[in-house]
Backbone bond lengths (Angstrom), bond angles and torsions (degrees), N, CA, C in turn:
res aa  C-N    CA-C-N  psi(-1)  N-CA   C-N-CA  omega(-1)  CA-C   N-CA-C  phi
1 M - - - 1.585 - - 1.590 111.13 -
2 K 1.311 115.22 -24.23 1.466 119.65 176.36 1.520 107.88 -59.43
3 E 1.370 120.39 -46.03 1.330 130.47 -179.93 1.565 111.13 -62.28
4 L 1.210 115.55 -47.67 1.426 121.75 179.25 1.563 109.84 -62.29
5 R 1.283 119.68 -47.16 1.504 121.53 173.53 1.475 114.99 -56.47
6 A 1.394 117.39 -36.80 1.472 126.84 -176.78 1.620 104.68 -68.42
7 L 1.367 114.28 -49.22 1.357 121.59 178.28 1.508 116.62 -54.32
8 R 1.334 110.51 -53.26 1.454 120.77 176.34 1.645 110.56 -56.04
9 S 1.265 114.21 -44.11 1.393 118.26 179.98 1.567 112.22 -61.01
10 S 1.242 115.84 -35.91 1.469 123.83 178.33 1.590 105.68 -70.16
11 I 1.362 115.83 -45.30 1.406 115.35 174.93 1.436 117.90 -64.01
12 D 1.331 119.57 -27.25 1.443 119.64 177.83 1.457 113.99 -75.73
13 N 1.458 112.39 -30.30 1.407 118.75 169.91 1.543 119.84 -61.66
14 I 1.262 109.64 -43.41 1.420 125.67 175.15 1.486 113.01 -60.70
15 D 1.323 112.00 -45.43 1.581 115.42 175.36 1.589 112.95 -64.15
16 A 1.304 113.26 -38.05 1.512 116.55 173.67 1.486 112.52 -64.17
17 A 1.217 116.05 -43.23 1.527 117.36 178.81 1.567 112.19 -62.93
18 L 1.356 114.34 -36.33 1.454 120.50 -179.30 1.617 110.33 -69.18
19 V 1.291 110.81 -42.56 1.551 112.98 168.62 1.418 114.15 -59.44
20 H 1.164 124.23 -40.88 1.544 126.56 -176.82 1.655 109.87 -70.67
21 M 1.404 110.91 -37.53 1.444 113.76 177.06 1.406 111.75 -69.53
22 L 1.417 116.60 -43.51 1.538 119.44 175.95 1.574 110.61 -56.76
23 A 1.377 114.33 -37.64 1.461 113.56 -176.22 1.444 111.39 -71.41
24 E 1.410 118.59 -35.12 1.513 118.24 172.23 1.469 111.94 -68.93
25 R 1.320 124.84 -37.71 1.466 127.53 176.27 1.622 108.87 -60.06
26 F 1.249 120.87 -34.89 1.327 126.54 -172.90 1.521 104.70 -80.14
27 K 1.215 113.55 -36.30 1.617 115.12 -179.51 1.615 107.81 -64.91
28 C 1.293 113.52 -42.14 1.454 115.28 176.28 1.443 115.74 -66.16
29 T 1.448 115.00 -37.79 1.513 116.42 -178.12 1.523 112.93 -72.64
30 Q 1.310 115.80 -24.82 1.465 123.47 172.66 1.511 112.94 -65.13
31 K 1.348 116.14 -41.30 1.392 124.08 168.70 1.524 117.64 -55.68
32 V 1.414 109.07 -48.57 1.504 119.36 174.17 1.523 111.24 -59.23
33 G 1.312 121.53 -36.78 1.400 127.33 175.05 1.452 114.22 -57.85
34 V 1.334 111.44 -45.32 1.544 119.36 -179.57 1.529 106.71 -64.37
35 L 1.317 114.50 -52.24 1.454 119.92 177.16 1.531 116.06 -50.65
36 K 1.353 112.01 -44.11 1.417 116.47 179.28 1.546 111.38 -66.53
37 A 1.368 115.53 -45.11 1.419 118.33 179.82 1.472 111.05 -62.27
38 T 1.329 117.37 -43.54 1.478 122.32 176.45 1.449 112.60 -55.48
39 N 1.298 118.94 -40.05 1.448 118.04 -170.41 1.651 107.83 -108.52
40 D 1.345 115.13 19.47 1.516 116.81 169.24 1.562 108.05 65.96
41 L 1.199 118.78 35.78 1.470 123.11 173.03 1.493 115.58 -95.12
42 P 1.310 117.98 145.13 1.449 115.66 179.41 1.468 118.14 -62.06
43 P 1.190 124.50 155.48 1.529 128.92 -179.15 1.558 107.99 -64.24
44 A 1.359 117.16 -40.18 1.426 122.09 -175.47 1.569 111.74 -101.82
45 D 1.215 115.25 153.70 1.567 118.29 179.61 1.667 97.57 -137.98
46 P 1.242 115.55 89.64 1.545 116.57 -178.65 1.434 107.81 -67.77
47 A 1.342 127.57 -33.17 1.571 126.28 -178.79 1.560 100.47 -62.63
48 R 1.247 123.48 -49.48 1.631 122.33 -173.72 1.448 103.30 -64.58
49 E 1.366 120.09 -49.75 1.501 119.15 -173.80 1.465 113.97 -55.20
50 K 1.405 114.99 -34.29 1.460 118.56 -176.27 1.597 105.54 -69.02
51 I 1.315 115.66 -50.74 1.359 122.59 179.04 1.645 112.17 -50.33
52 Q 1.434 109.12 -49.61 1.429 116.53 -175.43 1.656 107.65 -62.97
53 I 1.164 112.23 -37.81 1.625 116.01 -179.02 1.557 108.31 -64.81
54 E 1.350 111.80 -49.15 1.560 112.63 174.77 1.487 114.93 -53.84
55 R 1.434 109.89 -46.51 1.525 117.11 -178.89 1.563 112.93 -63.83
56 L 1.264 115.68 -38.25 1.574 122.90 176.90 1.467 111.47 -66.05
57 R 1.424 115.88 -43.87 1.257 121.59 -174.08 1.744 112.69 -67.10
58 Q 1.392 106.37 -35.99 1.465 107.43 169.42 1.521 119.73 -72.61
59 L 1.328 115.90 -32.09 1.440 116.91 174.46 1.462 110.48 -71.26
60 A 1.337 120.30 -31.93 1.468 117.26 169.96 1.404 117.07 -67.69
61 E 1.356 119.87 -34.10 1.563 117.65 176.90 1.625 106.54 -68.73
62 D 1.320 115.49 -40.43 1.548 118.73 -177.57 1.613 109.23 -62.76
63 A 1.315 114.90 -26.74 1.541 120.22 178.92 1.495 112.49 -96.48
64 N 1.310 116.86 3.19 1.518 122.60 172.68 1.641 101.79 65.49
65 L 1.336 115.64 41.78 1.450 122.58 171.14 1.525 108.44 -114.61
66 D 1.392 115.78 141.99 1.433 114.85 179.83 1.488 117.91 -56.57
67 P 1.190 122.70 116.70 1.526 123.12 -177.36 1.453 111.23 -55.36
68 D 1.364 119.83 -47.74 1.458 124.38 174.34 1.591 114.36 -44.91
69 F 1.363 110.15 -47.37 1.449 115.13 177.66 1.513 110.67 -63.09
70 A 1.269 114.51 -47.41 1.527 116.94 176.57 1.433 119.44 -58.34
71 E 1.414 114.16 -33.67 1.393 119.77 178.98 1.664 109.22 -75.83
72 K 1.238 118.50 -33.60 1.628 124.25 179.90 1.550 95.95 -67.97
73 F 1.278 124.81 -45.07 1.491 124.12 -168.63 1.632 103.67 -68.40
74 L 1.239 115.44 -43.60 1.511 113.41 -170.99 1.651 104.00 -78.39
75 N 1.254 119.35 -29.56 1.517 117.82 170.33 1.507 115.31 -60.94
76 F 1.367 115.75 -34.57 1.419 115.62 -178.64 1.473 110.22 -76.79
77 I 1.395 116.93 -32.54 1.460 118.69 167.63 1.401 119.90 -58.88
78 V 1.380 112.32 -43.65 1.493 119.23 -175.76 1.457 110.85 -66.94
79 R 1.396 115.04 -32.65 1.484 119.08 -177.47 1.473 110.25 -67.99
80 E 1.428 118.78 -43.25 1.305 130.45 174.08 1.640 112.67 -57.70
81 V 1.308 110.98 -46.22 1.554 113.51 173.43 1.405 110.84 -56.31
82 I 1.328 117.74 -55.80 1.428 124.14 -169.93 1.612 105.75 -61.84
83 R 1.179 114.27 -40.07 1.647 115.97 176.90 1.482 108.00 -59.39
84 H 1.371 120.36 -47.48 1.519 124.45 177.56 1.632 109.46 -58.99
85 H 1.287 112.49 -43.96 1.484 115.76 -177.36 1.515 112.81 -64.86
86 E 1.351 112.73 -37.98 1.527 117.38 176.22 1.463 105.70 -67.69
87 A 1.232 130.97 -34.93 1.374 132.72 -177.61 1.394 110.15 -67.62
88 I 1.383 115.40 -47.67 1.484 123.51 -179.64 1.520 107.59 -62.05
89 A 1.370 118.57 -40.83 1.499 123.31 -170.45 1.707 95.11 -71.02
90 A 1.234 120.87 -49.36 1.463 120.45 -176.25 1.584 113.83 -50.67
91 E 1.385 110.25 -45.91 1.413 115.64 -178.58 1.441 114.99 -69.50
92 A 1.390 114.07 -23.92 1.492 116.37 176.31 1.609 112.27 -84.83
93 G 1.339 109.28 -3.65 1.536 114.13 -179.18 1.514 110.00 82.44
94 K 1.234 117.74 22.36 1.494 114.56 -179.10 1.456 115.23 -100.01
């Protein structure tokens, strides 16, 4: 049971780090959304998204993580980012 508690404690720490990293990522993407709205750029960038998916899949493979899982995770994040960028553009009247 001691080992189980120690492992769960590590998992809890990793989850906390993930939440903080996602918060930082979304702070940056919010700023990107403002820049896009200010410069009349579209909320989505399919060419960049494709490159990022390929990059993340390779990183996942290198880390022995399921590339399909990594792609699904990135797609979820990208959908949220696009939704935020659309909202920012709408607020800016674009």
